[in-house]
KELUMBA-892541 format. One record per residue (C-alpha): z negated, x negated, y negated; residue number from 0; residue in one letter. Coordinates in steps of 0.2 Angstrom, whole numbers, plus 5000, padded with zeros to 4 digits. Each point is the difference from the previous one (the first is absolute). Layout:
<<Z X Y> NUM 'a'> ...
//
This chain:
<<5244 4674 4829> 0 'm'> <<5002 4981 4998> 1 's'> <<5000 4992 4983> 2 'w'> <<5018 4995 5002> 3 'e'> <<5006 5018 5003> 4 'r'> <<4989 5006 4985> 5 'l'> <<5007 4987 4989> 6 't'> <<5018 5004 5005> 7 'a'> <<4997 5019 4999> 8 'e'> <<4992 4998 4983> 9 'l'> <<5014 4989 4992> 10 'a'> <<5003 5015 4989> 11 'd'> <<4986 5012 4996> 12 'd'> <<4999 5015 5011> 13 'q'> <<4999 5017 4992> 14 'v'> <<5001 5016 5010> 15 'y'> <<4994 5018 5001> 16 'e'> <<4990 5007 5015> 17 'v'> <<4993 5018 5003> 18 'e'> <<4983 5003 5006> 19 'f'> <<4992 5018 5002> 20 'e'> <<5015 5007 4990> 21 's'> <<4997 4988 4985> 22 'r'> <<5012 4986 4995> 23 'k'> <<4994 4983 4996> 24 'y'> <<5009 4985 4993> 25 'q'> <<4995 4984 5009> 26 'v'> <<5004 4982 4993> 27 'e'> <<4997 4984 5009> 28 'v'> <<5002 4983 4991> 29 'e'> <<4998 4982 5005> 30 'l'> <<4988 4993 4987> 31 'l'> <<4998 4982 5006> 32 'e'> <<5008 4989 5013> 33 'n'> <<4990 4984 5002> 34 't'> <<5000 4986 5012> 35 'e'> <<4985 5009 5009> 36 'r'> <<5002 5018 4998> 37 'y'> <<5010 5015 4993> 38 'i'> <<4992 5013 4988> 39 'h'> <<5007 5018 5001> 40 'v'> <<4996 5015 4989> 41 'a'> <<5002 5018 5005> 42 'v'> <<5000 5014 4986> 43 's'> <<5000 5019 5003> 44 'v'> <<5001 5014 4988> 45 'd'> <<5005 5019 5001> 46 'd'> <<5009 5001 4984> 47 'g'> <<4987 5010 4991> 48 's'> <<4992 4992 4985> 49 'l'> <<4991 4989 4999> 50 'p'> <<5005 4993 5017> 51 'a'> <<5016 4993 4995> 52 'p'> <<4991 4990 4986> 53 'i'> <<4986 4994 5011> 54 'l'> <<5005 5002 5018> 55 'p'> <<4989 4997 5015> 56 'l'> <<5002 4982 5003> 57 't'> <<4994 4988 5013> 58 'd'> <<5006 4983 5006> 59 's'> <<4998 4989 5016> 60 'f'> <<5002 4982 5004> 61 'i'> <<5009 4994 5016> 62 'r'> <<4996 4982 5005> 63 'y'> <<5015 4990 5006> 64 'k'> <<4990 4991 5014> 65 'd'> <<4994 5016 5007> 66 's'> <<4982 4994 5000> 67 's'> <<4995 5014 4988> 68 'g'> <<4990 4988 4988> 69 's'> <<5003 4988 4986> 70 'e'> <<4992 4986 5009> 71 'g'> 
//
């Protein structure tokens, strides 16, 4: 997905529920940064059982706008 589309899709945080192997998970996707060179996106997942909602599994990624894949 292009950085332009990601930025548009994440104008508002995205929160939804998915089901995998008969278990439900809440997924949150948030735009953390939108700089001149890149966007930084966070993804968090939890299953609603403690302590997951307090400390969900979280990761993030950077999508460079020049599509070179590097800061340089």
